[in-house]
N, C-alpha and C positions, 0 to 999 in steps of 0.2 A: 619524794614529791617534787623536789627541785629537778631531778633528772627527767621526770615525766614532763615537766613544763619546758625543759630545754628541748626535748625531742619535738614537742608540739610547736615550739617556736621555730625550730629548724625546718619542720615540715612546711610551715607557713612561708618561710623564706624561700624554700625550693619552689613552692607554687608561684610565689611572686616572680622569681627568676624565670620560670617557665612561661608565665603570662607575658612578660616583657619580651621574651624571644619570639613568641607567636605574633605579638604586635609588630615586631620588627619584620618578621617574615611576610606578614600580610600588608605591610605598609605600601601604599600605592597600587594595590590590587583593585581593579574595577570589574564589576560583574555586569552581565547583559540581561536586562529584564524585558527586552522586546525584540522580536524577530519578524521582519516582513518578508513575504515571498512574492516574487514575480513568477509567472508561469511561462515556460519556454514554448517553442513551436508546438502547435496542436490546439484543438478547439475544446478540449475537455481537461479535467483536473483529477486530483487524487481520488475523489469519491464522488459518485453521482447518485441522484435519486430519480425515480421514475414514477410518474403518475399517468395512468392510461388516458386521462382526460387532457392533461397539459403537456405530456411528453417528457423529454429529458430536461434535467436541471443541472447546470454546471455552476456551482458556487460553493465556497467554503461555508461550513455551518458552525454555529457556536458550539464549542466543546470538542471539536475534532482535534485529533492529536497527531503530532509528528515526533520522531526521535532524532535527536542531534547527537553526533559522535565526533570525537576529536580526530582530525585527520592524521593518518600515519601512526596512530597509537592503538596497538592491538588490545591493550588493556583499558581502553577508554571507558569512562563512566557512560551510562546511558542517560541522556538528558531529555526529559519529556517536556515538550512545549505544547501548549493547548491554545486553540484559536479563540480569540476574543472578538466577537462580531462588532462590538461597540467601537473598537479601535482598528478593526481590520488587520490585526496582527496576532502573532503567537506569543504567549507569555509562559514563563516557567511554571510547571505544576506546583512547585514549592521552591523556597529559597535554596534548598540543597541541589536543585537542578539548574542553577544558573551557570551559563557559560562565562569563561574568564576572558575579559577584553584582551585583544592582542594575539590570541591563539587561533589556529586554523581549525575549522570544523566543516562538516557537511551534514545534511539532513535527509532522512528518508521517511516515507509514509509508514504508518504502523497501526496494527490492531493488537490488543493485548493477547490475542490468541495466536499471534505469529511471532516466532522467535527471530531475532536478528543476529546473524553470525558474522562478526567482524574479524578480518585477518589483514595482515600487512604483507605485501609482496614487493620487494625492491623499494621499500620505503613508501609504497602507495597503498591506500586503503582499498580493500575488496570486501564486499558484503554479499552474503547469500540472501536471495529474495525468493518470493513465491507468488505466482499470479493466479492461483486457483482459490476461489472463495465459494462458499455455499450460501448464496443469498437469493432472495426472490428476484426473478427476471434476469439474474446474472449480473446485476449492477453491483460491482464489488469495489473494494478498496484497491484501485489499480496502482501497481507499484510505480513509484517515482523517486527521483534522487536529485539533489541539488549539485551545482558546482561547488568546489571548495571555496569557502569564504572566510574572511578574517573577522572575528567578533569585535564589535565596536560599541562601547558603552553609550555613545551618543546616537546610535541608530544603526542597526545591522540589517542589511538587505541581501537576500540570496535569490538565485534563479533556479527554479525547480523544473525538471524535465521528465516527461513520460518515458517509460521504458517499454511499454507494450501498446498495441492498438486494441480496438474493440470490434468484434464482428456482430452485426445486428441481423437477426434472422426473424422476419415476421412469420408467425405461424397461425393458421386457422384450422379449426376442426371441420372435417367433412361431415355432411349430413348423414345421420345414422350412427354417429359416435355415441356410445353409452358411457364413455369415460371423459371427464373434463379435467380432473386433477392429475397433473404429472409430477412425479416425485423428484425426477432428476433429468437434466439434459446434458448431452456431451457432444462435442464436435471432434471428429476423427479424420485425419488426413494421413495416408500412408507415407512413411518416410520423412514426415515433417516434424518439427519441434513446436508444439503449440502451448503446452502448459507445464506447470509445476516449477521445480527448483531451477534457478540459474544464478549466475553471479554478475555483479555490476560494480562499476567504479564511479566516483564523482568527477570523471573526466570523459569528454567525448571520445568514442561514440557511446559511452555509458554501459551498454550491455557487453560483458566481457566473455562469458562462457555459458553456453546453453547445453553442454554435454549431458547434464543431469535432467534436462527437460523431457517431458513425455510427448507422445504423438497424439494425445487426447487432452482436451481442456474441458472441464465440467463446471456446471453451475446448478444451483438448486432449482427445483421445479416451481410451478405455479398453476393457476387455473386457466384453461383455455376456453375459447368460445367458437360456436359455429357462425356467429353473427359478424364479428370483426376480428381482424388479425391482431395478435398480441406479439410485440417485439421481445425476443429473447436476446440478451447481450452477453457475449462470451469474450473475455480477455484472451488475447492471442499474441505471441511474440511476432515482431515484424518479419515480413518475408513474402515471397511469391509462392502461392499454393495452388496445387491442382485440384481436381474434383475430390470430394470427400463425402462423409456421412454424418448427418445430424440425427442423433439417437434420442428416443423418448423412452423413459422407464416409468412404469405406472402399475399400480396394484400388483397383479401377478403376471404382467405382460411387458413386452418391449417391442419397439419397431423403429424404423428409420426412414429418412428421406435423403436423396442424394443432393449434394451441394455443388455449385459451379466453382470454377477456378476463381481465385481472388487475390488481390494485393492488399496486404495489411501494413499500414504505416503507424509508427508509434505516435500516440497522442491523437489519432484520428479514428473515426467510426466508418467501417466498411459495411454498407448495407447490401445484403443479398436479396434475391427475388423472393416474393411471398411463397410460402410452402403450405399446401393443404394436405391434411392427413386424416385418415379414418382411425380412430382409437376405439377399440372394442374388446370387451372380454365376454366370454360366454356366461350366460345366466342359467344356472341349473333350474329345472322345472320343480 
């Protein structure tokens, strides 16, 4: 019995020693419970909503999420910070996601359906991103990244930058169309890099490598009208583009309209001329 009590006492002693070491290790460590974001050059932000009556809306909305990563650390934890409309700031999703004051971080926009791949090259952070989303009207979570910032327990502010632009294509159905619902839209420009995977860094010019990008950028479909034009928004990497094709996929059919040359700037919307198209499928007698 005495031996048993001794081992129990020894165990308590070890726990006590362990706790004291942890206390010493964490002494003076401060955590960041709030992050505010400025928006860099451009007139839009990470996510937009669209209402046919009121048009585009650019504003952070309650509950929207960003991911914060430690700069230069390929094994960085993924810190989720969520927008709080009441304070107009982002706050950690839980205590386990708090940044440590004094360390360098950067942030990117994020959806839970999109993986973030962080690497370090020559001591600098590189993250793989994706600009293609399947959402109504093509209004997607447009990829953005902040500059590197140092976390400060007394108030952390970072500047976030757009990595792509948005092409707006107003579309109206021609009279005689018997199809109004389009399943998918895509924009194609031969030889250009419009959509999908590319890599970025939290340092200007931000976009690092587009070699894995596609020549097509796609978005989900929506319902069109013969009365008024509906604007379709497609995220596109910045660049000078020649003529292309805007494709409609619906029911058991597909068609396209030609698009004019365009200049796409990151953080800006490039509006093309209105397109009118007949969408029709044969109806069996």
